[in-house]
C-alpha positions as CSV (number, residue, x, y, z in Angstrom):
1,M,-44.5,23.9,-73.2
2,N,-41.4,22.0,-74.5
3,N,-39.5,25.3,-74.2
4,L,-39.7,25.3,-70.5
5,P,-36.4,24.3,-68.7
6,Y,-37.7,21.2,-67.2
7,L,-34.3,19.8,-66.3
8,S,-33.1,22.9,-64.6
9,L,-36.4,23.1,-62.7
10,S,-35.9,19.4,-61.7
11,I,-32.5,20.2,-60.3
12,W,-32.8,23.6,-58.7
13,M,-36.4,23.4,-57.3
14,P,-35.6,20.8,-54.6
15,I,-32.3,22.6,-53.9
16,L,-34.2,25.9,-53.4
17,A,-36.8,24.1,-51.3
18,G,-34.1,22.6,-49.2
19,L,-32.5,26.0,-48.6
20,I,-35.8,27.6,-47.7
21,V,-36.5,24.7,-45.2
22,L,-33.0,25.2,-43.7
23,A,-33.6,29.0,-43.4
24,T,-36.9,28.4,-41.6
25,G,-35.6,25.7,-39.4
26,R,-35.9,25.6,-35.7
27,D,-37.1,22.6,-33.7
28,S,-39.9,24.8,-32.3
29,R,-41.3,25.1,-35.8
30,A,-40.9,21.4,-36.6
31,G,-44.5,20.9,-37.7
32,M,-44.3,23.7,-40.2
33,V,-40.9,22.5,-41.4
34,R,-42.3,19.0,-42.1
35,V,-45.2,20.5,-44.1
36,M,-42.9,22.8,-46.1
37,A,-40.5,19.9,-46.9
38,L,-43.4,17.7,-48.1
39,I,-44.8,20.5,-50.2
40,G,-41.3,21.2,-51.6
41,S,-40.7,17.6,-52.5
42,I,-44.1,17.2,-54.2
43,V,-43.7,20.5,-56.1
44,S,-40.2,19.3,-57.1
45,L,-41.7,16.1,-58.6
46,L,-43.9,18.1,-61.0
47,P,-41.3,19.3,-63.5
48,T,-40.0,15.7,-63.9
49,L,-43.4,14.4,-65.1
50,P,-43.4,16.2,-68.5
51,L,-40.1,14.6,-69.2
52,I,-42.0,11.3,-69.4
53,S,-45.1,12.6,-71.2
54,H,-43.1,14.6,-73.8
55,F,-40.3,12.1,-74.3
56,D,-40.0,10.9,-77.9
57,N,-39.2,7.2,-77.8
58,A,-38.0,7.1,-81.4
59,A,-35.7,10.1,-81.3
60,H,-31.9,9.7,-81.3
61,G,-29.6,11.8,-79.1
62,M,-30.4,14.0,-76.2
63,Q,-33.8,15.6,-75.5
64,F,-34.9,18.6,-73.4
65,V,-31.4,20.1,-74.1
66,E,-30.3,23.2,-72.2
67,K,-27.0,24.9,-72.8
68,S,-25.6,28.1,-71.4
69,P,-22.0,29.4,-71.1
70,W,-20.6,28.8,-67.6
71,I,-16.8,29.3,-67.8
72,E,-16.3,30.4,-71.4
73,R,-12.5,30.7,-71.2
74,F,-12.2,27.0,-70.8
75,N,-15.2,26.0,-73.0
76,I,-17.2,24.9,-70.0
77,F,-21.0,25.0,-70.3
78,Y,-24.0,24.5,-68.1
79,S,-25.2,21.8,-70.4
80,L,-28.1,19.4,-69.6
81,G,-30.0,16.7,-71.5
82,I,-31.5,13.3,-71.1
83,D,-32.1,10.3,-73.3
84,G,-33.6,6.8,-72.8
85,L,-30.6,5.8,-70.6
86,S,-31.3,8.6,-68.0
87,L,-35.0,9.5,-68.4
88,W,-36.5,7.4,-65.5
89,F,-33.8,8.3,-62.9
90,V,-35.0,11.9,-62.8
91,P,-38.6,11.2,-61.7
92,L,-37.4,8.2,-59.6
93,T,-35.1,10.5,-57.6
94,A,-37.9,13.1,-56.9
95,F,-40.4,10.3,-56.1
96,I,-38.1,8.6,-53.5
97,T,-37.4,12.0,-51.9
98,I,-41.2,12.4,-51.2
99,I,-41.2,8.9,-49.6
100,V,-38.2,9.7,-47.4
101,V,-39.9,13.0,-46.2
102,I,-43.0,11.0,-45.3
103,S,-40.9,8.3,-43.6
104,A,-39.2,10.9,-41.3
105,W,-42.4,12.7,-40.3
106,E,-42.6,11.3,-36.7
107,V,-39.2,9.6,-36.4
108,I,-36.9,12.7,-36.6
109,Q,-37.5,15.0,-33.7
110,E,-34.2,16.9,-33.5
111,R,-32.8,19.2,-36.2
112,V,-35.8,18.4,-38.4
113,A,-35.1,21.3,-40.8
114,Q,-31.5,20.3,-41.3
115,Y,-32.6,16.7,-42.0
116,M,-35.3,17.5,-44.5
117,G,-33.2,20.2,-46.1
118,A,-30.3,17.9,-46.6
119,F,-32.5,15.3,-48.5
120,L,-34.1,18.0,-50.7
121,I,-30.7,19.4,-51.6
122,L,-29.3,15.9,-52.2
123,S,-32.2,15.2,-54.5
124,G,-31.4,18.1,-56.8
125,L,-27.7,17.2,-56.9
126,M,-28.4,13.6,-57.8
127,I,-30.8,14.7,-60.6
128,G,-27.9,16.9,-61.8
129,V,-25.7,13.8,-62.2
130,F,-28.3,12.1,-64.4
131,T,-28.8,15.2,-66.6
132,A,-25.4,16.8,-67.0
133,T,-23.8,16.6,-70.4
134,D,-20.8,18.6,-69.6
135,G,-18.0,16.6,-68.0
136,L,-17.0,19.1,-65.4
137,L,-20.6,19.8,-64.5
138,F,-21.2,16.1,-64.1
139,Y,-18.1,15.9,-61.8
140,F,-19.4,18.9,-59.8
141,F,-22.7,17.2,-59.1
142,F,-21.2,13.7,-58.7
143,E,-18.9,15.0,-55.9
144,A,-21.4,17.4,-54.3
145,T,-23.8,14.6,-53.5
146,L,-21.2,13.4,-50.9
147,I,-21.7,16.4,-48.7
148,P,-25.4,16.1,-47.7
149,M,-25.2,12.3,-47.4
150,Y,-22.0,12.6,-45.2
151,I,-24.0,15.0,-43.0
152,I,-27.1,12.8,-42.9
153,I,-25.0,9.8,-41.8
154,G,-22.8,11.7,-39.4
155,V,-25.5,13.6,-37.6
156,W,-28.6,11.3,-37.5
157,G,-26.8,7.9,-37.8
158,G,-26.2,5.2,-35.2
159,A,-23.6,4.8,-32.5
160,N,-20.7,4.4,-35.0
161,R,-22.0,7.1,-37.3
162,I,-18.7,9.1,-37.4
163,Y,-16.7,6.0,-38.5
164,A,-19.3,5.1,-41.1
165,S,-19.6,8.7,-42.5
166,F,-15.8,9.0,-42.8
167,K,-15.5,5.6,-44.5
168,F,-18.3,6.6,-46.9
169,F,-16.7,9.9,-47.8
170,L,-13.1,8.6,-48.1
171,Y,-14.0,5.6,-50.3
172,T,-16.2,7.6,-52.7
173,F,-14.0,10.8,-52.8
174,F,-10.7,9.1,-53.4
175,G,-12.3,6.8,-55.9
176,S,-13.3,9.9,-57.9
177,L,-9.9,11.6,-58.0
178,L,-8.6,9.6,-61.0
179,T,-11.9,10.5,-62.8
180,L,-11.0,14.2,-62.5
181,V,-7.6,13.4,-64.0
182,A,-9.3,11.6,-66.9
183,I,-11.7,14.5,-67.4
184,I,-8.8,17.0,-67.6
185,Y,-7.0,14.6,-70.0
186,L,-10.0,14.4,-72.3
187,Y,-10.3,18.2,-72.3
188,N,-6.7,18.6,-73.3
189,K,-7.3,16.0,-76.1
190,T,-10.5,17.5,-77.5
191,G,-10.5,21.1,-76.3
192,S,-14.0,20.5,-74.9
193,F,-15.7,19.4,-71.7
194,S,-18.7,18.1,-73.6
195,V,-19.4,14.5,-73.0
196,L,-20.8,14.1,-76.5
197,D,-17.6,15.5,-78.0
198,W,-15.7,12.9,-75.9
199,H,-17.8,10.2,-77.4
200,A,-16.4,11.1,-80.8
201,A,-12.7,11.4,-79.7
202,K,-10.1,9.1,-81.3
203,L,-8.0,7.5,-78.6
204,T,-5.2,4.9,-78.7
205,M,-5.7,1.6,-76.9
206,N,-3.3,2.6,-74.1
207,E,-5.1,5.9,-73.6
208,Q,-8.5,4.1,-73.6
209,I,-7.3,1.5,-71.0
210,A,-5.9,4.2,-68.7
211,I,-9.1,6.3,-69.0
212,F,-11.3,3.2,-68.5
213,F,-9.6,2.4,-65.1
214,A,-9.7,6.0,-64.1
215,F,-13.5,6.0,-64.6
216,F,-13.8,2.5,-63.2
217,M,-12.3,3.5,-59.8
218,A,-15.1,6.1,-59.2
219,F,-18.0,4.2,-60.7
220,A,-17.1,0.8,-59.2
221,V,-16.8,2.2,-55.7
222,K,-20.1,4.0,-56.0
223,V,-22.0,0.9,-57.3
224,P,-20.3,-0.7,-55.3
225,M,-18.6,-3.6,-57.0
226,F,-16.6,-6.4,-55.5
227,P,-14.0,-6.0,-53.9
228,V,-14.5,-2.2,-53.2
229,H,-17.9,-2.9,-51.6
230,T,-17.0,-3.1,-47.9
231,W,-18.0,0.5,-47.1
232,L,-21.7,-0.1,-48.0
233,P,-22.8,-2.5,-45.2
234,D,-21.2,-0.3,-42.5
235,V,-22.8,2.8,-43.9
236,H,-26.2,1.2,-44.2
237,V,-26.1,-0.1,-40.6
238,E,-25.3,3.3,-39.2
239,A,-27.3,5.6,-41.5
240,P,-30.8,6.7,-40.5
241,T,-33.7,4.9,-42.4
242,G,-34.1,7.7,-44.9
243,G,-30.4,7.8,-45.6
244,S,-30.3,4.0,-46.2
245,A,-33.3,4.3,-48.5
246,V,-31.9,7.1,-50.7
247,L,-28.4,5.5,-50.7
248,A,-29.7,2.2,-52.0
249,A,-32.5,3.5,-54.2
250,I,-30.6,6.3,-56.0
251,M,-27.0,6.9,-55.0
252,L,-25.7,3.5,-56.0
253,K,-27.2,4.1,-59.4
254,L,-24.9,7.1,-60.0
255,G,-21.9,4.7,-60.5
256,A,-23.8,2.3,-62.8
257,Y,-25.1,5.3,-64.8
258,G,-21.5,6.5,-65.1
259,F,-20.5,3.3,-67.0
260,L,-23.3,3.9,-69.5
261,R,-22.6,7.6,-70.1
262,F,-18.8,7.6,-69.8
263,S,-16.9,4.2,-69.9
264,L,-18.8,2.4,-72.7
265,P,-19.1,5.2,-75.2
266,I,-15.9,7.1,-74.6
267,V,-13.5,4.1,-74.5
268,P,-15.4,1.4,-76.4
269,D,-12.3,-0.6,-77.5
270,A,-11.0,-0.8,-73.9
271,S,-14.6,-1.6,-72.7
272,R,-14.7,-4.6,-75.0
273,E,-11.2,-5.7,-74.2
274,L,-11.8,-5.5,-70.5
275,A,-15.4,-6.8,-70.4
276,W,-14.2,-10.2,-69.0
277,F,-12.8,-8.3,-66.0
278,V,-16.1,-6.5,-65.2
279,I,-18.2,-9.6,-65.9
280,G,-16.0,-11.7,-63.6
281,L,-16.3,-9.2,-60.7
282,S,-20.1,-8.9,-61.4
283,L,-20.5,-12.7,-61.2
284,I,-18.5,-12.8,-57.9
285,A,-20.9,-10.1,-56.5
286,V,-24.0,-12.1,-57.7
287,V,-22.9,-15.4,-56.1
288,Y,-20.4,-14.7,-53.3
289,I,-22.1,-11.6,-51.9
290,G,-25.4,-13.4,-52.1
291,L,-23.9,-16.1,-49.9
292,V,-22.5,-13.5,-47.5
293,A,-26.0,-12.0,-47.2
294,L,-27.3,-15.4,-46.2
295,V,-25.3,-15.5,-43.0
296,Q,-26.1,-12.0,-41.8
297,K,-27.8,-11.5,-38.4
298,D,-28.6,-7.8,-38.9
299,M,-31.5,-7.1,-41.2
300,K,-29.9,-3.9,-42.6
301,K,-26.7,-5.7,-43.3
302,L,-28.6,-8.5,-45.1
303,V,-30.4,-6.0,-47.3
304,A,-27.1,-4.0,-47.9
305,Y,-25.4,-7.2,-49.1
306,S,-28.4,-8.1,-51.2
307,S,-28.1,-4.6,-52.8
308,I,-24.5,-5.3,-53.8
309,A,-25.6,-8.6,-55.4
310,H,-28.4,-7.0,-57.3
311,M,-26.2,-4.2,-58.6
312,G,-23.9,-7.0,-59.8
313,F,-26.7,-7.9,-62.2
314,V,-26.6,-4.3,-63.5
315,T,-22.9,-4.2,-64.3
316,L,-23.1,-7.8,-65.7
317,G,-25.8,-6.7,-68.1
318,F,-23.9,-3.6,-69.3
319,F,-20.7,-5.4,-70.2
320,M,-22.3,-8.3,-72.2
321,F,-23.1,-5.8,-75.0
322,N,-26.4,-7.1,-76.2
323,D,-29.7,-5.3,-76.3
324,M,-31.5,-7.5,-73.9
325,S,-28.8,-7.5,-71.2
326,V,-28.2,-3.7,-71.3
327,Q,-32.0,-2.9,-71.1
328,G,-32.3,-5.5,-68.3
329,G,-29.5,-3.7,-66.4
330,I,-31.3,-0.4,-66.6
331,V,-34.6,-1.9,-65.7
332,Q,-32.9,-3.6,-62.7
333,M,-31.6,-0.2,-61.6
334,I,-35.1,1.3,-61.6
335,S,-36.6,-1.7,-59.9
336,H,-33.9,-1.9,-57.3
337,G,-34.7,1.8,-56.5
338,F,-38.3,0.8,-55.5
339,I,-37.5,-2.5,-53.8
340,S,-34.4,-1.6,-51.8
341,G,-35.9,1.6,-50.7
342,A,-39.0,-0.3,-49.5
343,M,-37.0,-2.9,-47.7
344,F,-35.0,-0.3,-45.7
345,L,-38.1,1.6,-44.9
346,C,-39.7,-1.7,-43.6
347,I,-36.7,-2.3,-41.4
348,G,-37.0,1.3,-40.2
349,V,-40.6,0.7,-39.2
350,L,-39.6,-2.2,-37.0
351,Y,-36.6,-0.4,-35.6
352,D,-38.7,2.6,-34.6
353,R,-40.9,0.3,-32.5
354,A,-38.5,-2.3,-31.1
355,H,-35.1,-0.5,-31.4
356,S,-33.4,-3.6,-32.8
357,R,-32.3,-4.7,-36.2
358,N,-31.3,-8.2,-35.2
359,I,-33.3,-10.9,-36.8
360,A,-33.1,-13.1,-33.7
361,D,-35.0,-10.4,-31.7
362,Y,-38.1,-10.9,-33.8
363,G,-40.5,-13.7,-34.7
364,G,-44.2,-13.8,-35.0
365,V,-44.5,-10.2,-36.1
366,V,-47.5,-11.1,-38.3
367,N,-49.6,-11.8,-35.2
368,K,-49.2,-8.2,-34.1
369,M,-48.6,-6.3,-37.4
370,P,-50.6,-8.1,-40.1
371,K,-50.7,-5.1,-42.5
372,F,-47.0,-4.5,-42.1
373,A,-46.3,-8.2,-42.6
374,A,-48.2,-8.2,-45.9
375,F,-45.9,-5.4,-47.2
376,F,-42.8,-7.0,-45.8
377,I,-43.5,-10.3,-47.5
378,L,-44.3,-8.6,-50.8
379,F,-41.1,-6.6,-50.9
380,S,-39.1,-9.7,-49.7
381,M,-40.6,-11.7,-52.6
382,A,-39.8,-8.9,-55.0
383,N,-36.3,-8.8,-53.7
384,C,-35.8,-12.4,-54.7
385,G,-37.3,-11.9,-58.2
386,L,-40.8,-13.2,-57.9
387,P,-42.7,-13.0,-61.2
388,A,-45.2,-10.2,-61.5
389,T,-43.0,-7.9,-59.4
390,S,-40.4,-5.5,-60.7
391,G,-37.6,-7.5,-59.3
392,F,-38.3,-10.3,-61.8
393,V,-38.3,-8.2,-65.0
394,G,-34.7,-6.8,-64.8
395,E,-33.1,-10.0,-63.6
396,F,-34.9,-12.1,-66.2
397,M,-33.8,-9.8,-69.0
398,V,-30.2,-9.9,-67.8
399,I,-30.3,-13.7,-67.5
400,L,-31.7,-13.9,-71.1
401,G,-28.9,-11.6,-72.3
402,A,-26.3,-13.7,-70.4
403,V,-27.5,-16.9,-72.0
404,Q,-27.2,-15.2,-75.4
405,F,-23.7,-14.1,-74.5
406,N,-22.4,-17.3,-72.9
407,F,-24.5,-20.2,-71.6
408,V,-22.2,-20.8,-68.5
409,T,-22.4,-17.1,-67.6
410,G,-26.2,-17.4,-67.9
411,I,-26.3,-20.3,-65.5
412,V,-24.1,-18.6,-62.9
413,A,-26.2,-15.4,-63.2
414,A,-29.4,-17.4,-62.8
415,S,-28.1,-18.9,-59.6
416,A,-28.7,-15.5,-58.0
417,L,-32.4,-16.2,-58.0
418,I,-31.7,-19.1,-55.7
419,W,-29.5,-17.1,-53.3
420,G,-31.9,-14.2,-53.4
421,A,-34.8,-16.5,-52.5
422,A,-32.7,-18.1,-49.7
423,Y,-31.7,-14.9,-47.9
424,S,-34.9,-13.0,-48.4
425,L,-37.2,-15.9,-47.3
426,W,-34.9,-16.8,-44.5
427,M,-35.2,-13.3,-43.1
428,A,-39.0,-13.2,-43.7
429,K,-39.6,-16.5,-42.0
430,R,-37.7,-15.6,-38.8
431,V,-39.0,-12.1,-38.5
432,I,-42.6,-12.4,-39.7
433,F,-43.8,-15.9,-39.1
434,G,-44.1,-18.3,-36.1
435,K,-45.2,-17.6,-32.6
436,V,-44.5,-14.3,-30.8
437,T,-41.1,-14.9,-29.3
438,N,-40.6,-12.1,-26.7
439,H,-42.3,-9.2,-25.0
440,H,-40.9,-6.7,-27.4
441,V,-42.7,-8.3,-30.3
442,A,-45.8,-8.7,-28.1
443,E,-45.9,-4.9,-27.6
444,L,-45.7,-4.1,-31.3
445,T,-48.5,-2.1,-33.0
446,D,-49.4,-2.2,-36.6
447,I,-48.5,0.5,-39.1
448,N,-50.4,3.8,-39.0
449,G,-51.9,5.7,-41.9
450,R,-48.7,7.5,-42.8
451,E,-46.6,4.3,-42.9
452,F,-49.4,2.5,-44.8
453,L,-49.4,5.3,-47.4
454,M,-45.6,5.2,-47.7
455,L,-45.3,1.5,-48.2
456,G,-48.5,1.3,-50.2
457,I,-47.2,3.7,-52.9
458,L,-44.0,1.6,-53.2
459,A,-46.0,-1.6,-53.4
460,I,-48.0,-0.2,-56.2
461,A,-44.8,0.8,-58.0
462,V,-43.3,-2.6,-57.6
463,L,-46.4,-4.4,-58.9
464,V,-47.1,-2.0,-61.8
465,M,-43.6,-2.2,-63.1
466,G,-43.7,-6.0,-62.7
467,L,-47.0,-6.5,-64.5
468,Y,-46.5,-3.8,-67.2
469,P,-42.8,-2.9,-67.8
470,A,-43.4,-1.7,-71.4
471,P,-43.4,2.0,-70.6
472,F,-39.9,1.6,-69.1
473,T,-38.4,-0.6,-71.8
474,D,-40.0,1.3,-74.7
475,T,-38.3,4.6,-73.7
476,M,-34.8,3.1,-73.6
477,Q,-34.8,0.9,-76.7
478,T,-33.6,3.6,-79.2
479,S,-30.9,4.9,-76.8
480,V,-29.6,1.4,-76.0
481,A,-29.4,0.5,-79.7
482,D,-27.5,3.7,-80.4
483,L,-25.1,3.0,-77.5
484,L,-24.4,-0.6,-78.6
485,K,-23.9,0.6,-82.2
486,H,-21.4,3.1,-80.9
487,V,-19.6,0.6,-78.6
488,A,-19.2,-1.8,-81.6
489,Q,-17.3,0.8,-83.6
490,T,-13.5,1.2,-83.0
491,K,-12.2,4.6,-81.9
492,L,-8.6,3.8,-82.5
493,P,-6.8,6.4,-84.6
């Protein structure tokens, strides 16, 4: 059973399903297209499950390795593998895709096949990013993810969707150009595109610093880190609900994962030397962006800014170089995938009924939508780090690691819990509680069975991870320890 190409199946099954859906697609067959997309997304999840059940927590190095010649003349291989750093992002991506297909079941009425197909193809491409161990293959998947998301925003987005889609594409594409230069330089240096060969390459400090900033440009924009974060709120506001959910839940993680797989192990001396720079930007994101979120009037913008603040925890954890903080950063990435996706889906549920994202247009929603209100409050609490939810686990681990690193850094990081509670509860209070404020709220109807299923699955994930995070942390311990041991050793010639 272990000889099956699970990683290739995880990548290419959703892409194939997406192409089949596209080929079938006509609006007259929308019902059949939806069923095919749902079946395709569920079937695509299946090969990701053995990755969890057959993963060896104690093993060092890559597992489920696949390697075939691609462009032999330049020593380029179709090379895949996962370790504890990347394991959970493969099933998480497939899982979120199922939720997004369910969320669009009744909402998307035009170009249904193209919408569903784009998300299925995007799912496979994102899994490719998390599993590629060849530098050029990684870059191919990393850049290819822009195309379906660009189309999703540009076709099914809001009134300013063209502006938002261009901003998304230009920021992320130009940020990645220097990364291509770094990849070519490393190939000339080592004669290989293998990421694992690059981990062993000897580089001078000047080379390391140049490569660090080349990678930093791509990964910081994708996370996004302060001050290159300005594209994200605009894109979230204009993107359709499914686009916002996938963008927040998975696509932002591609940049953070890049730091783990490329920046830290390839240029460890430069990473240690410039850690203060990344930590400083991360703390600004945690505090300043949290305060920016507090004054937002649009629910989507508020959650978008909260995503930037939460991802600040991730980069903060990675560059403090202790076991607790790095594990906490990875746990925060997984948790944020559940919570941010759920928050955007909740906002989508309200928008589908009242066609407004403004907080001031709501009030007293609990009186008309009690089931929805329960989910909204749970996810809002998780968003601000309530104990027993997944949002608490990652943030608590990063704060503990920050205190070990530097007490003042720990105090500043811990303040994020205050800002998170402030903006999450501020929104929940004004939207959910109080008296019914207008006729739009008075006409609201509670969530149906499809929406209950969608939010219920995410609620279970948030609670299970919050109450029992051991399966997540156990799988990453060995890989994190190996990474930190590698980062601690100099690669100067």
